[in-house]
C-alpha positions as a printed Julia matrix, in Angstrom:
161×3 Matrix{Float64}:
 -16.09   31.28  -15.23
 -16.47   28.56  -17.9
 -18.16   25.33  -16.85
 -15.01   23.2   -17.34
 -12.96   25.55  -15.16
 -15.62   25.35  -12.4
 -15.63   21.56  -12.55
 -11.83   21.41  -12.32
 -11.81   23.84   -9.39
 -14.46   21.78   -7.6
 -12.49   18.58   -8.19
  -9.3    20.17   -6.84
 -11.09   21.32   -3.68
 -12.65   17.89   -3.17
  -9.31   16.09   -3.54
  -7.38   18.54   -1.38
  -9.24   17.26    1.67
  -7.63   13.84    1.58
  -8.63   12.28   -1.71
  -7.29    8.74   -1.85
  -5.76    7.58   -5.09
  -6.77    3.96   -4.51
  -9.61    1.74   -3.41
  -8.93   -1.41   -1.41
 -11.41   -3.62    0.37
  -9.86   -5.32    3.43
 -10.55   -9.03    3.83
 -13.54  -10.3     5.76
 -12.98  -10.21    9.52
 -10.64   -7.22    9.28
 -11.69   -3.98   10.95
 -10.66   -0.6     9.57
  -9.1     1.49   12.34
 -10.03    5.09   13.07
  -7.67    7.81   11.93
  -5.88    8.53   15.25
  -4.79    4.88   15.29
  -3.31    4.9    11.77
  -1.55    8.21   11.44
   0.72    8.2     8.39
  -1.48    5.7     6.54
  -4.29    6.28    4.09
  -5.89    3.04    5.33
  -5.12    0.65    8.17
  -7.06   -2.5     9.06
  -6.43   -5.33   11.52
  -7.92   -8.72   12.32
  -8.51  -10.18   15.79
  -5.16  -12.03   15.64
  -3.15   -8.85   15.05
  -2.5    -9.25   11.33
  -2.39   -5.78    9.77
  -3.17   -4.58    6.25
  -2.3    -0.95    5.54
  -1.83    1.45    2.65
   0.45    4.49    2.43
   0.5     7.07   -0.33
   3.76    8.9    -1.02
   4.1    11.78   -3.46
   6.22   10.78   -6.43
   7.07   14.34   -7.44
  10.43   13.27   -8.92
   8.68   10.63  -11.06
  10.67    7.69   -9.72
   9.99    4.48  -11.62
   8.58    1.29  -10.13
  12.09   -0.2   -10.31
  13.54    2.76   -8.39
  10.97    2.51   -5.59
  11.21   -1.28   -5.31
  15.01   -1.09   -5.04
  14.87    1.75   -2.5
  12.29    0.03   -0.3
  13.99   -3.38   -0.55
  17.38   -1.88    0.38
  15.98    0.02    3.36
  14.02   -2.92    4.74
  16.99   -5.28    4.46
  19.86   -3.05    5.57
  18.19   -0.67    8.04
  15.19   -2.6     9.35
  16.77   -6.08    9.38
  14.23   -7.97    7.26
  15.25  -11.0     5.22
  13.95  -11.08    1.64
  12.11  -14.4     1.22
  10.54  -13.87   -2.2
   9.5   -11.19   -4.65
   7.15  -11.2    -7.59
   5.36   -8.99  -10.09
   1.71   -8.26   -9.32
  -1.07   -6.38  -11.02
  -3.77   -4.1    -9.62
  -7.38   -4.72  -10.56
  -7.18   -1.57  -12.7
  -4.22   -2.95  -14.68
  -1.23   -1.16  -13.12
   1.91   -3.24  -12.81
   3.25   -3.57   -9.29
   5.87   -5.48   -7.4
   5.61   -7.42   -4.15
   8.39   -8.06   -1.65
   7.84  -10.88    0.83
  10.04  -10.55    3.86
  10.51  -12.13    7.27
  12.08  -11.22   10.56
  12.65  -12.9    13.9
  11.91  -10.96   17.07
  12.75  -12.96   20.15
  11.0   -16.3    19.83
   8.49  -15.05   17.23
   8.85  -14.99   13.45
   6.99  -12.31   11.52
   6.03  -12.15    7.85
   5.77   -8.81    6.1
   4.61   -8.16    2.54
   5.23   -4.83    0.84
   3.51   -4.26   -2.49
   4.34   -1.19   -4.55
   2.3     0.46   -7.3
   2.98    3.71   -9.15
   0.17    6.12   -9.99
   1.46    8.36  -12.8
   1.1    12.15  -12.68
  -2.1    13.67  -14.02
  -3.12   17.14  -15.12
  -4.15   17.75  -11.51
  -0.88   16.88   -9.84
   2.1    14.68   -9.15
   1.98   10.92   -9.23
   1.95    8.75   -6.14
   3.66    5.66   -4.87
   0.99    3.41   -3.38
   2.53    1.06   -0.84
   0.4    -1.77    0.53
   1.84   -3.35    3.69
   0.64   -6.54    5.33
   2.18   -8.37    8.23
   1.87  -10.33   11.42
   3.17  -13.33   13.31
   3.97  -16.06   10.79
   1.38  -18.57   12.05
  -1.42  -15.98   12.14
  -0.39  -14.44    8.83
  -0.35  -17.84    7.1
  -4.04  -18.34    7.95
  -5.1   -15.17    6.08
  -2.4   -14.68    3.43
  -4.66  -15.88    0.6
  -7.32  -13.34    1.64
  -4.68  -10.62    1.85
  -3.39  -11.57   -1.6
  -6.91  -11.25   -3.02
  -7.4    -7.86   -1.35
  -4.13   -6.59   -2.82
  -5.05   -7.97   -6.25
  -8.38   -6.13   -5.96
  -6.71   -2.76   -5.39
  -7.98   -0.11   -7.78
  -5.67    2.79   -8.56
  -7.53    6.06   -9.25
């Protein structure tokens, strides 16, 4: 077997076991949770006040654009989940990929919650389909406000691989 073919086979085996297509460093004073506590997420971290920062990876096998995914997520969160859209803005990953951030809010009883959803697209490669990388952050508004700058820096430091 040629050397290049061996290297590609080794890379495929290594990535099949849960290779993440991103790197993100949670803010200081956030603790990364163990896998049983974050099922469905590639990464999930929380601070002592209950503010959560999490990342999901979704296969983008139909090659949906950033605009498609932003519209789909925005529509679902507003119409099905009851979130109010407070703001949205373009963002950029540390590795240069364009992304889009939705800033939403929702009242539950006497509490108001803030929820940020940031979407990046990782294009397909020779080794497989692309991914939608969704970074979620949220918590009670007062607690979230104390760490939102740190969360913004963590999201801006995301590296897409």
